[in-house]
C-alpha positions as CSV (number, residue, x, y, z in Angstrom):
1,M,-11.5,-25.9,-26.5
2,K,-12.4,-25.6,-22.8
3,K,-15.6,-23.7,-22.2
4,F,-16.3,-21.0,-19.7
5,R,-18.2,-21.5,-16.5
6,I,-19.9,-18.2,-16.0
7,N,-23.7,-18.1,-15.4
8,T,-25.0,-16.5,-18.6
9,A,-27.8,-13.9,-18.7
10,V,-30.2,-16.6,-19.8
11,K,-29.5,-18.7,-16.8
12,A,-28.8,-16.1,-14.1
13,V,-31.2,-13.2,-14.6
14,L,-34.2,-14.0,-12.4
15,A,-35.8,-10.5,-12.3
16,T,-34.8,-8.9,-15.6
17,V,-36.6,-6.0,-17.3
18,V,-37.9,-5.3,-20.7
19,L,-38.6,-2.1,-22.8
20,S,-42.2,-1.7,-23.5
21,S,-41.5,1.0,-26.1
22,C,-38.3,2.2,-27.8
23,S,-39.7,5.7,-27.8
24,N,-40.1,6.0,-24.1
25,D,-37.9,8.6,-22.3
26,I,-37.4,6.2,-19.3
27,L,-36.7,2.6,-18.9
28,E,-40.0,0.8,-18.1
29,E,-39.2,-2.3,-16.1
30,T,-41.2,-5.5,-16.0
31,P,-39.8,-8.0,-13.6
32,R,-40.0,-11.5,-14.9
33,A,-39.7,-14.8,-13.0
34,T,-37.5,-16.4,-15.6
35,Y,-35.5,-15.4,-18.6
36,T,-35.1,-18.3,-21.0
37,S,-33.1,-18.8,-24.2
38,A,-36.4,-19.0,-26.2
39,Y,-37.6,-15.7,-24.8
40,F,-34.2,-14.1,-25.7
41,G,-34.9,-15.1,-29.3
42,T,-37.7,-12.6,-29.6
43,E,-37.7,-8.9,-30.2
44,E,-39.1,-8.3,-26.8
45,G,-36.4,-10.5,-25.3
46,V,-33.6,-8.7,-27.1
47,L,-34.9,-5.3,-26.0
48,G,-35.2,-6.7,-22.5
49,G,-31.6,-7.6,-22.7
50,I,-30.7,-4.0,-23.3
51,T,-32.6,-2.9,-20.3
52,F,-31.0,-5.6,-18.2
53,M,-27.6,-4.2,-18.9
54,Y,-28.7,-0.8,-17.4
55,A,-30.3,-2.6,-14.4
56,N,-27.2,-4.7,-13.9
57,L,-25.1,-1.6,-13.2
58,R,-26.8,-1.5,-9.8
59,N,-25.3,-4.9,-8.9
60,I,-21.8,-3.3,-9.2
61,Y,-22.0,0.5,-8.7
62,G,-23.3,1.4,-5.3
63,N,-22.4,-2.0,-3.8
64,G,-20.4,-1.3,-0.6
65,Y,-18.0,-4.2,-1.2
66,W,-17.2,-3.0,-4.7
67,L,-16.4,0.4,-3.2
68,N,-14.2,-1.4,-0.7
69,A,-12.3,-3.1,-3.5
70,T,-11.7,0.1,-5.4
71,E,-10.8,2.4,-2.4
72,T,-9.5,0.5,0.6
73,G,-5.8,0.1,0.4
74,T,-5.3,3.3,-1.6
75,D,-4.3,6.7,-0.3
76,E,-8.0,7.6,0.0
77,Y,-9.3,4.9,2.5
78,T,-8.2,2.4,5.1
79,W,-10.3,0.2,7.3
80,G,-12.5,1.7,9.9
81,H,-13.6,0.7,13.5
82,G,-16.4,-1.6,12.3
83,A,-14.4,-3.3,9.5
84,D,-14.2,-7.1,9.2
85,G,-11.8,-9.1,7.1
86,N,-13.3,-7.8,3.8
87,Y,-11.7,-4.5,4.5
88,K,-8.6,-5.4,6.5
89,D,-7.5,-7.8,3.8
90,M,-7.9,-5.2,1.1
91,D,-5.8,-2.7,3.1
92,L,-2.5,-4.7,2.8
93,S,-1.2,-3.1,6.0
94,G,-0.5,-6.3,8.0
95,V,-3.9,-7.0,9.5
96,G,-5.1,-9.4,6.8
97,Q,-4.1,-11.1,3.6
98,L,-5.7,-10.6,0.2
99,T,-6.7,-13.9,-1.3
100,P,-9.1,-15.2,-3.9
101,A,-11.6,-15.8,-1.1
102,S,-11.4,-12.4,0.5
103,S,-10.9,-10.1,-2.5
104,R,-14.1,-8.1,-3.1
105,S,-13.3,-7.6,-6.7
106,D,-15.6,-10.6,-7.1
107,V,-18.5,-8.1,-7.2
108,L,-17.2,-7.0,-10.6
109,W,-16.3,-10.5,-11.9
110,N,-19.6,-12.0,-10.9
111,N,-21.7,-9.4,-12.6
112,A,-19.7,-8.2,-15.6
113,F,-20.0,-11.4,-17.5
114,K,-23.8,-11.4,-17.2
115,S,-23.8,-8.1,-19.1
116,I,-21.2,-9.3,-21.6
117,N,-23.1,-12.4,-22.5
118,T,-26.3,-10.4,-22.8
119,S,-24.5,-8.0,-25.1
120,N,-23.3,-10.9,-27.2
121,G,-26.9,-12.0,-27.5
122,V,-28.3,-8.6,-28.5
123,I,-25.5,-8.1,-31.0
124,E,-26.0,-11.6,-32.5
125,K,-29.8,-11.6,-32.6
126,G,-30.8,-8.0,-32.9
127,G,-30.5,-8.0,-36.7
128,Q,-33.2,-10.7,-36.9
129,F,-35.8,-8.2,-35.7
130,N,-34.7,-5.0,-37.5
131,I,-33.8,-3.4,-34.2
132,A,-32.2,0.0,-34.8
133,S,-28.4,0.0,-35.0
134,S,-28.4,2.8,-32.4
135,I,-30.0,0.4,-29.9
136,I,-27.6,-2.5,-30.7
137,A,-24.8,0.0,-30.3
138,E,-25.8,0.2,-26.6
139,A,-25.0,-3.4,-26.3
140,R,-21.7,-2.7,-28.1
141,F,-20.9,-0.1,-25.5
142,F,-21.7,-2.3,-22.5
143,R,-19.6,-5.2,-23.8
144,G,-16.6,-2.9,-24.3
145,F,-17.3,-1.1,-21.0
146,M,-17.4,-4.3,-19.0
147,Y,-14.4,-5.9,-20.7
148,F,-12.5,-2.6,-20.0
149,N,-13.3,-2.9,-16.3
150,L,-12.3,-6.5,-16.2
151,A,-9.0,-6.0,-18.0
152,Q,-8.0,-3.2,-15.7
153,T,-8.8,-5.3,-12.6
154,F,-7.7,-8.9,-13.5
155,G,-5.6,-8.6,-16.7
156,G,-6.6,-10.9,-19.6
157,V,-10.0,-12.5,-19.2
158,P,-12.1,-14.9,-21.4
159,L,-13.6,-13.7,-24.6
160,D,-15.1,-17.2,-25.1
161,L,-18.0,-17.8,-22.7
162,G,-18.7,-21.2,-24.1
163,S,-19.8,-20.8,-27.7
164,G,-16.8,-19.1,-29.2
165,E,-15.2,-15.7,-28.9
166,L,-17.8,-12.9,-28.4
167,A,-20.6,-15.3,-29.1
168,F,-23.8,-15.7,-27.2
169,N,-23.7,-18.7,-24.8
170,T,-26.9,-20.4,-23.6
171,S,-25.4,-23.3,-21.6
172,T,-23.7,-23.6,-18.3
173,V,-20.2,-24.9,-18.8
174,R,-17.4,-25.7,-16.4
175,G,-14.2,-24.6,-18.1
176,S,-12.5,-21.5,-19.2
177,K,-9.6,-20.1,-21.2
178,R,-8.2,-16.6,-20.5
179,N,-7.3,-14.3,-23.4
180,T,-4.4,-11.9,-23.1
181,V,-4.7,-8.2,-22.3
182,T,-3.9,-7.3,-25.9
183,E,-6.6,-9.6,-27.2
184,V,-9.2,-8.2,-24.9
185,Y,-8.4,-4.7,-25.9
186,T,-8.0,-5.2,-29.7
187,K,-10.9,-7.8,-30.2
188,S,-13.5,-6.2,-27.9
189,I,-12.8,-3.0,-26.1
190,F,-11.6,-0.9,-28.9
191,P,-13.8,-2.2,-31.8
192,D,-16.9,-2.2,-29.6
193,L,-16.4,1.3,-28.4
194,I,-15.5,2.6,-31.8
195,K,-18.6,1.0,-33.2
196,A,-20.7,2.4,-30.3
197,I,-19.4,6.0,-31.1
198,E,-20.4,5.5,-34.8
199,D,-23.9,4.2,-34.1
200,L,-25.0,5.7,-30.8
201,P,-27.1,8.9,-30.8
202,N,-25.8,12.3,-29.6
203,T,-28.6,12.6,-27.0
204,P,-29.7,9.7,-24.8
205,R,-32.6,7.5,-26.1
206,V,-33.8,7.1,-22.5
207,T,-33.0,8.9,-19.2
208,G,-29.4,7.9,-18.4
209,G,-28.9,6.1,-21.7
210,V,-25.5,5.9,-23.3
211,T,-24.5,8.2,-26.1
212,K,-21.6,9.1,-28.4
213,T,-20.1,11.2,-25.6
214,V,-20.3,8.4,-23.0
215,A,-18.6,6.0,-25.5
216,R,-16.0,8.6,-26.3
217,L,-15.0,8.9,-22.7
218,Y,-14.5,5.2,-22.3
219,L,-12.7,4.8,-25.6
220,A,-10.4,7.6,-24.5
221,K,-9.9,6.0,-21.1
222,A,-9.2,2.7,-22.7
223,Y,-6.6,4.2,-25.1
224,L,-5.0,5.9,-22.1
225,T,-4.9,2.8,-20.0
226,Y,-3.6,0.6,-22.8
227,A,-0.9,3.1,-23.6
228,W,0.3,3.0,-20.0
229,W,0.1,-0.8,-20.2
230,L,2.3,-0.9,-23.3
231,Q,4.8,1.5,-21.8
232,N,4.9,-0.3,-18.4
233,P,7.3,2.2,-16.7
234,N,7.8,0.2,-13.5
235,N,7.9,-3.3,-15.0
236,I,4.7,-4.5,-13.5
237,P,3.9,-8.1,-14.6
238,T,0.9,-8.9,-16.8
239,Y,-1.1,-12.1,-17.0
240,P,-1.6,-14.2,-19.0
241,E,2.0,-13.5,-19.9
242,T,2.3,-11.8,-23.3
243,P,4.7,-9.4,-24.9
244,R,3.7,-5.8,-24.3
245,V,3.6,-5.2,-28.1
246,D,0.5,-3.9,-29.9
247,P,-0.6,-6.5,-32.5
248,N,-1.5,-3.6,-34.8
249,G,2.1,-2.2,-34.6
250,Q,1.2,1.0,-32.8
251,S,3.3,2.5,-30.1
252,A,2.3,3.7,-26.6
253,Q,2.7,7.2,-27.8
254,W,0.2,6.6,-30.6
255,Y,-2.4,5.5,-28.0
256,F,-1.7,8.5,-25.7
257,Q,-2.4,10.7,-28.7
258,K,-5.6,8.9,-29.5
259,A,-6.7,9.2,-25.9
260,Y,-6.2,13.0,-26.1
261,D,-7.9,13.3,-29.5
262,I,-11.0,11.3,-28.5
263,A,-11.3,13.1,-25.2
264,M,-11.1,16.5,-26.9
265,E,-13.8,15.3,-29.4
266,G,-16.0,14.7,-26.4
267,I,-15.3,18.1,-24.8
268,N,-15.9,19.9,-28.1
269,N,-19.1,18.0,-29.0
270,P,-20.9,18.0,-25.6
271,S,-24.4,17.3,-27.1
272,G,-26.3,18.6,-24.1
273,Y,-23.8,17.5,-21.4
274,A,-22.1,20.2,-19.4
275,L,-20.1,20.9,-16.2
276,Q,-22.2,22.0,-13.3
277,P,-21.6,25.6,-12.2
278,T,-20.3,24.6,-8.7
279,Y,-18.9,21.4,-7.2
280,Y,-21.7,21.5,-4.6
281,D,-24.2,21.2,-7.5
282,V,-22.4,18.0,-8.8
283,N,-23.0,16.2,-5.5
284,V,-26.1,17.6,-3.7
285,G,-28.8,15.0,-3.8
286,S,-31.6,17.4,-4.9
287,N,-29.7,17.9,-8.2
288,D,-29.2,14.2,-9.2
289,R,-29.2,13.2,-12.9
290,H,-27.8,16.5,-14.0
291,K,-26.1,17.3,-17.2
292,E,-22.6,16.4,-16.0
293,M,-23.6,12.8,-15.3
294,L,-22.8,10.7,-18.3
295,L,-23.6,7.3,-16.8
296,F,-25.1,6.2,-13.5
297,A,-26.6,3.2,-11.8
298,D,-30.1,4.5,-11.4
299,H,-32.5,4.0,-8.5
300,T,-35.9,5.3,-7.6
301,E,-37.6,6.3,-4.3
302,T,-41.1,6.0,-5.7
303,S,-41.3,2.2,-6.0
304,E,-39.4,-0.6,-4.2
305,Y,-40.8,-2.9,-6.9
306,Y,-39.0,-1.2,-9.7
307,D,-35.9,-0.3,-7.6
308,G,-35.3,-3.9,-6.8
309,S,-34.5,-3.1,-3.2
310,S,-36.3,-2.2,0.0
311,A,-36.2,1.4,1.1
312,S,-36.6,0.4,4.8
313,Y,-34.2,-2.5,5.2
314,N,-31.2,-4.0,3.4
315,T,-28.7,-6.4,4.8
316,G,-25.9,-5.1,2.5
317,S,-26.7,-6.6,-0.9
318,S,-27.3,-5.4,-4.5
319,P,-29.1,-4.1,-6.3
320,G,-29.5,-1.8,-3.3
321,N,-27.3,1.3,-3.2
322,F,-25.5,0.9,0.1
323,A,-22.0,2.1,-0.6
324,M,-22.4,5.2,1.6
325,W,-22.9,3.0,4.7
326,M,-19.3,1.9,4.6
327,T,-17.9,5.4,4.8
328,T,-20.1,6.5,7.7
329,W,-18.9,6.4,11.3
330,D,-21.4,6.0,14.1
331,Y,-22.3,9.6,14.8
332,T,-25.6,8.5,16.4
333,F,-23.8,8.2,19.9
334,L,-23.3,11.9,20.0
335,E,-24.7,13.4,23.2
336,S,-25.6,16.7,24.7
337,S,-26.5,17.4,28.3
338,S,-29.8,18.6,29.8
339,D,-27.9,21.0,32.1
340,A,-24.9,23.3,31.7
341,A,-22.8,21.5,34.4
342,W,-23.2,18.2,32.6
343,T,-24.5,16.5,35.8
344,G,-28.0,15.7,34.5
345,A,-29.5,13.4,31.8
346,K,-27.8,13.0,28.5
347,V,-29.7,13.2,25.2
348,R,-28.7,11.7,21.8
349,S,-28.7,15.0,20.0
350,V,-27.7,13.8,16.5
351,Q,-30.2,11.1,15.5
352,R,-29.9,8.8,12.5
353,E,-31.7,10.6,9.7
354,S,-32.6,10.0,6.1
355,A,-30.4,12.9,5.1
356,Q,-27.3,13.3,2.9
357,A,-25.1,14.0,5.9
358,Y,-26.2,11.1,8.0
359,G,-27.8,7.7,7.1
360,R,-26.8,4.3,8.2
361,P,-23.4,3.9,9.8
362,W,-21.4,0.7,9.1
363,K,-18.1,2.4,9.9
364,C,-16.0,0.1,7.7
365,M,-13.9,2.7,5.7
366,A,-12.0,5.6,7.2
367,P,-9.9,8.3,5.4
368,P,-6.3,8.6,6.6
369,I,-5.1,11.9,8.1
370,E,-3.2,12.7,5.0
371,V,-6.5,13.1,3.1
372,V,-7.6,16.0,5.3
373,K,-4.1,17.6,5.6
374,N,-2.6,17.0,2.2
375,T,-5.1,16.0,-0.5
376,F,-7.5,18.7,0.6
377,A,-5.0,21.2,1.9
378,D,-6.8,24.2,0.5
379,K,-10.1,24.4,2.3
380,V,-10.5,28.1,1.8
381,N,-10.5,28.6,-2.0
382,D,-11.3,25.1,-3.1
383,S,-14.9,24.0,-2.5
384,R,-14.2,20.3,-2.9
385,Y,-13.4,19.4,0.7
386,D,-16.7,21.0,1.8
387,G,-18.5,19.3,-1.1
388,T,-17.0,15.9,-0.3
389,F,-17.3,15.4,3.4
390,V,-19.5,15.8,6.4
391,T,-17.3,17.7,8.9
392,T,-20.1,19.3,11.0
393,F,-22.7,17.1,12.8
394,R,-25.7,19.2,13.7
395,S,-28.5,18.5,16.2
396,N,-31.9,17.1,15.1
397,W,-33.3,15.8,18.4
398,N,-36.6,17.5,17.7
399,K,-37.3,14.8,15.0
400,A,-37.1,12.2,17.7
401,G,-40.0,13.8,19.6
402,I,-37.8,15.5,22.1
403,S,-39.4,18.9,22.9
404,T,-36.5,20.5,24.7
405,N,-35.5,23.8,23.0
406,T,-32.0,24.0,24.5
407,L,-29.4,21.5,25.5
408,Y,-25.8,22.0,26.5
409,G,-22.6,21.0,24.7
410,A,-18.9,21.6,25.1
411,N,-17.9,24.1,27.9
412,G,-21.5,23.9,29.2
413,L,-22.6,26.2,26.4
414,P,-26.1,26.1,25.1
415,V,-27.0,24.4,21.8
416,Q,-30.3,24.4,19.9
417,V,-31.8,22.3,17.1
418,G,-29.5,22.8,14.1
419,S,-26.5,23.7,16.2
420,A,-23.1,22.0,15.6
421,I,-22.6,19.2,18.2
422,L,-19.3,18.0,16.8
423,S,-17.0,19.4,14.2
424,F,-13.9,18.0,12.5
425,I,-11.9,21.3,12.4
426,D,-9.7,22.2,9.5
427,E,-6.4,22.7,11.3
428,D,-4.5,21.1,14.2
429,N,-4.8,23.0,17.5
430,S,-2.7,22.3,20.6
431,A,-5.3,23.9,22.8
432,I,-7.8,21.0,22.2
433,D,-8.5,19.2,25.5
434,Y,-9.4,15.6,24.6
435,S,-9.5,14.6,28.3
436,N,-12.9,16.2,28.8
437,S,-12.7,16.0,32.6
438,V,-16.0,18.0,33.0
439,Y,-17.8,18.2,29.6
440,K,-17.4,14.7,28.5
441,S,-17.8,13.7,24.9
442,N,-18.9,10.1,24.8
443,V,-17.3,9.7,21.4
444,G,-13.9,10.9,22.5
445,A,-14.0,14.4,20.9
446,G,-12.2,17.4,22.4
447,V,-13.0,20.8,23.7
448,L,-11.8,24.2,22.7
449,P,-12.4,27.3,24.8
450,G,-15.5,29.3,23.8
451,R,-17.0,26.6,21.5
452,A,-20.2,24.8,22.2
453,D,-19.4,22.0,19.7
454,F,-16.9,19.3,20.5
455,V,-14.0,19.1,18.1
456,I,-11.6,16.7,16.5
457,A,-8.5,18.1,14.7
458,P,-7.0,16.5,11.6
459,N,-4.3,14.8,13.8
460,G,-7.0,13.5,16.0
461,I,-8.9,11.5,13.3
462,N,-8.9,7.8,14.1
463,R,-10.6,4.7,12.9
464,Y,-13.5,5.3,15.2
465,A,-14.5,8.9,14.2
466,Y,-13.8,10.6,10.9
467,P,-15.5,12.8,8.3
468,N,-18.4,11.0,6.5
469,L,-18.5,10.9,2.7
470,W,-21.3,13.4,2.1
471,K,-21.2,13.4,-1.7
472,I,-22.7,9.9,-2.1
473,G,-24.8,10.2,1.1
474,Y,-28.4,9.2,1.5
475,Y,-31.1,11.5,0.1
476,R,-34.9,11.2,-0.3
477,S,-36.9,14.1,-1.5
478,S,-40.2,12.7,-0.2
479,Y,-39.1,12.0,3.4
480,T,-37.7,14.2,6.1
481,G,-38.2,12.3,9.3
482,L,-36.0,10.0,11.2
483,G,-37.6,6.7,10.5
484,Q,-35.2,3.9,10.0
485,P,-32.9,4.7,7.0
486,N,-31.7,1.1,6.9
487,G,-32.6,0.6,3.2
488,G,-30.4,1.4,0.3
489,S,-30.2,4.9,-1.0
490,P,-32.7,5.8,-3.8
491,R,-30.1,8.1,-5.4
492,P,-28.4,7.1,-8.6
493,F,-24.8,6.1,-8.1
494,P,-22.4,8.1,-10.3
495,I,-20.3,6.1,-12.8
496,A,-19.0,8.6,-15.3
497,K,-19.0,12.4,-15.5
498,F,-18.4,14.9,-18.3
499,S,-15.6,16.4,-16.2
500,E,-13.4,13.3,-16.7
501,L,-12.9,14.1,-20.3
502,Y,-10.7,17.0,-19.2
503,F,-8.7,14.7,-16.9
504,V,-8.2,12.1,-19.6
505,A,-7.0,14.7,-22.1
506,A,-4.8,16.3,-19.6
507,E,-3.1,13.1,-18.5
508,A,-2.5,12.1,-22.2
509,A,-1.0,15.6,-22.7
510,V,1.4,15.1,-19.8
511,K,2.4,11.8,-21.5
512,G,3.3,13.6,-24.7
513,A,0.1,14.0,-26.6
514,T,-0.1,17.3,-28.5
515,G,-3.0,19.5,-29.3
516,A,-4.4,23.0,-29.1
517,T,-5.3,22.8,-25.4
518,S,-2.5,22.1,-22.8
519,A,-2.7,19.9,-19.7
520,R,-2.6,23.0,-17.5
521,D,-5.5,24.7,-19.4
522,L,-7.6,21.5,-19.2
523,I,-7.0,21.1,-15.4
524,N,-7.7,24.8,-14.8
525,V,-11.2,24.4,-16.2
526,I,-11.9,21.9,-13.4
527,R,-10.0,24.0,-10.8
528,A,-11.8,27.2,-11.7
529,R,-15.1,25.5,-11.2
530,A,-13.8,24.2,-7.8
531,G,-13.2,27.8,-6.7
532,K,-16.9,28.7,-7.1
533,W,-19.1,28.4,-4.1
534,R,-22.9,28.9,-3.8
535,F,-23.4,27.1,-0.5
536,S,-21.3,26.0,2.4
537,N,-22.3,22.4,3.1
538,N,-20.8,22.2,6.5
539,G,-21.5,25.8,7.4
540,N,-25.1,25.3,6.4
541,V,-25.3,28.8,4.9
542,V,-25.4,30.4,1.5
543,K,-21.9,31.2,0.3
544,N,-21.6,33.2,-2.9
545,E,-17.9,33.3,-3.5
546,D,-15.7,33.0,-6.6
547,N,-12.1,32.0,-5.9
548,S,-11.5,30.8,-9.5
549,A,-8.7,33.2,-10.1
550,A,-6.9,32.1,-6.9
551,M,-7.3,28.5,-7.9
552,I,-5.9,29.0,-11.4
553,A,-3.0,31.1,-10.0
554,A,-2.1,28.2,-7.7
555,T,-1.9,25.7,-10.5
556,P,1.7,24.8,-11.1
557,A,3.2,25.8,-14.5
558,A,4.4,22.3,-15.2
559,I,1.7,19.6,-14.7
560,T,2.9,16.2,-13.7
561,I,1.2,12.8,-13.3
562,D,1.4,13.2,-9.5
563,Y,-0.5,16.5,-9.8
564,I,-3.1,14.9,-12.2
565,L,-3.6,12.1,-9.6
566,A,-4.0,14.6,-6.8
567,E,-6.5,16.6,-8.7
568,R,-8.4,13.4,-9.6
569,S,-8.6,12.5,-5.9
570,R,-10.0,15.9,-5.1
571,E,-12.6,15.7,-7.8
572,Y,-13.6,12.0,-7.5
573,F,-12.7,11.1,-3.9
574,G,-14.5,8.0,-2.6
575,E,-16.4,7.3,-5.9
576,G,-14.5,4.1,-6.8
577,Y,-11.9,5.6,-9.2
578,R,-8.8,5.6,-7.0
579,W,-7.4,2.0,-7.2
580,H,-7.8,2.0,-11.0
581,D,-6.1,5.4,-11.2
582,L,-3.1,4.3,-9.2
583,V,-2.8,1.0,-11.0
584,R,-3.1,2.5,-14.5
585,T,-0.3,5.0,-13.7
586,Q,1.7,2.4,-11.7
587,K,1.8,4.8,-8.7
588,W,-0.1,2.6,-6.2
589,G,3.0,1.3,-4.4
590,E,4.5,4.9,-4.2
591,L,1.5,7.0,-3.2
592,A,-0.3,4.5,-0.9
593,K,2.7,2.8,0.7
594,S,2.0,4.4,4.1
595,Y,-0.6,6.5,6.0
596,T,-1.3,7.8,9.5
597,I,-4.5,7.5,11.6
598,G,-5.5,7.0,15.2
599,G,-6.6,3.7,16.6
600,T,-10.0,2.0,17.0
601,A,-10.6,3.3,20.5
602,L,-12.8,6.4,20.6
603,T,-10.2,8.2,22.8
604,D,-7.2,7.3,20.7
605,H,-6.1,10.5,19.0
606,T,-2.4,9.7,18.7
607,P,-1.6,9.3,15.0
608,K,0.2,6.1,14.2
609,T,2.0,5.3,10.9
610,Y,1.0,2.2,9.0
611,N,3.0,0.7,6.2
612,R,1.5,-1.3,3.4
613,T,3.1,-4.2,1.5
614,I,2.1,-3.6,-2.1
615,S,3.9,-6.1,-4.3
616,N,4.0,-5.8,-8.0
617,Y,1.8,-8.9,-8.5
618,M,-1.0,-7.1,-6.6
619,Y,-1.5,-4.7,-9.5
620,L,-3.9,-7.5,-10.7
621,R,-6.6,-8.7,-8.4
622,P,-7.1,-12.5,-7.8
623,I,-9.6,-14.4,-9.8
624,P,-12.4,-15.0,-7.3
625,L,-12.5,-18.3,-5.4
626,R,-16.1,-19.0,-6.5
627,Q,-14.9,-19.0,-10.1
628,M,-11.9,-21.2,-9.4
629,E,-14.1,-23.7,-7.5
630,S,-16.7,-23.8,-10.3
631,M,-14.4,-25.0,-13.0
632,E,-13.6,-28.6,-13.8
633,L,-9.9,-28.1,-14.5
634,S,-6.9,-30.1,-13.4
635,P,-4.8,-28.7,-10.4
636,A,-2.1,-27.6,-12.9
637,E,-4.7,-25.8,-15.1
638,L,-6.3,-24.1,-12.1
639,A,-2.9,-22.9,-10.9
640,A,-2.2,-21.5,-14.4
641,Y,-5.6,-19.8,-14.5
642,Q,-5.1,-17.9,-11.3
643,N,-3.1,-14.6,-11.4
644,P,0.4,-15.2,-10.0
645,G,1.0,-14.5,-6.3
646,Y,-2.4,-15.7,-5.2
């Protein structure tokens, strides 16, 4: 049998971590220079393997290129002004070509197998040291979780890493054999997650640790995804080729029902998890690690040593959390004038700041106009637009040591520290003057009579300037100055939330699953919460308002898959869900086939329609070039290993 060339945990983990005590309520990390096979054959080494799997989440989630692979080319994001080929290739809109060399799904491939092989080792060796079954169950979870991510992205993937299926491998080998999708689900994903639910505790062993509820969410998602795969409504090809027949003889409908049932078990047995009272509370940085967060890639601002990344400088690499850079345009050029006639000196009035609304701008990913106008059409009752984006850029020149109390903005009107300098307004307005013949905005924004802030309407959004993604923005509790927020964010990156159990159950119900709670009732739990405000993020004011009744009343009587997907986008926009959601439901080619946006020039506010070429083979990502080049296979074997079309 050919063996698999993936660097194993033993070979690849150069700064892994170990548990100093199983009773601690946090993961205590001890960086090590090496991690050898002999060390893994000890109790400390096996426990260290568990901690590595949590740490390894940071190499995927929060990585800006992973976010690109899961968002760019969907109806949520296209490439921005600063984008290179990494983003243009993923967009599929004629400015690049997705290839094994350019696909950034390599972030997942290159890191998932490290956790998988470490899981194999923990499961295989843990019994030698009487390690609690609840701890070994964490390894079960991670193996099923990583294989689920891989199967969604690439199709069938190897179960044998060199020492047999689901066996711990300690040697670097240079071959591989891919299993089918059915084999990956029925041999690893389902049994691992079922066993995890059986043995995991109800409450986390450590902060952010996995529990029965976390495993229930992913088992329900796996059942849901596999049911769609079996049903295959649009005849999307799979690879390696295999009949879409469940080896256990179950139908797609059986799996939709299982998805509903398991999701409802999670909802009805929350074990300390709960929805936050408002959508603002879900995303505001000061409330991180709350009860709605089921799983996250954790970070810390108290120690670069333990975080594994510099707080002051990062070139764009993991384990630093730098995803938010990609969705941030360069607001730091915003200027105000020292005099009302705009004839005097200009001042950079919105400085780069270590704050959730600002941070480091890499301007690589821009939301199309349809996001603002269609996805988030209701900006009055629904708090999620305000709780997702930065649409108001406020002055902070005092933090740069500028002592002036008053500067001047649009129409020569005065602005003070904290005033809005530029706003992305909610509605189109024909009165906007983008020419700025007198009060020039150096970022191409327009002027409306009577307003001191420059404005950009939804139809004026372009690849240069667009709303930032506030929800995953930079936040540090211990620092409020400008400094140089060039380092990764110390915030945990969200991976799974309790709220998604409602979406999974609702989607399964739309697909025919039956139960006491309807799809509409499930979705209305989420929509009712979205109608509750306690703070206006972009208004920067307290806003105690409850529009739950209006939100529920606006929910259609008949819930469709398209409506589920629209609600999922409003709830999880920009968090890395969207490509998988569109691929699972086979709606990618329909919902993301075209979009509108202005050009890369700061003055280009003329929307242009872009069409994407989304072929059926693209529903699977290419096996990364690095993997293909590392295997000693014949040309024919390599061609057969790669997903068709690439």
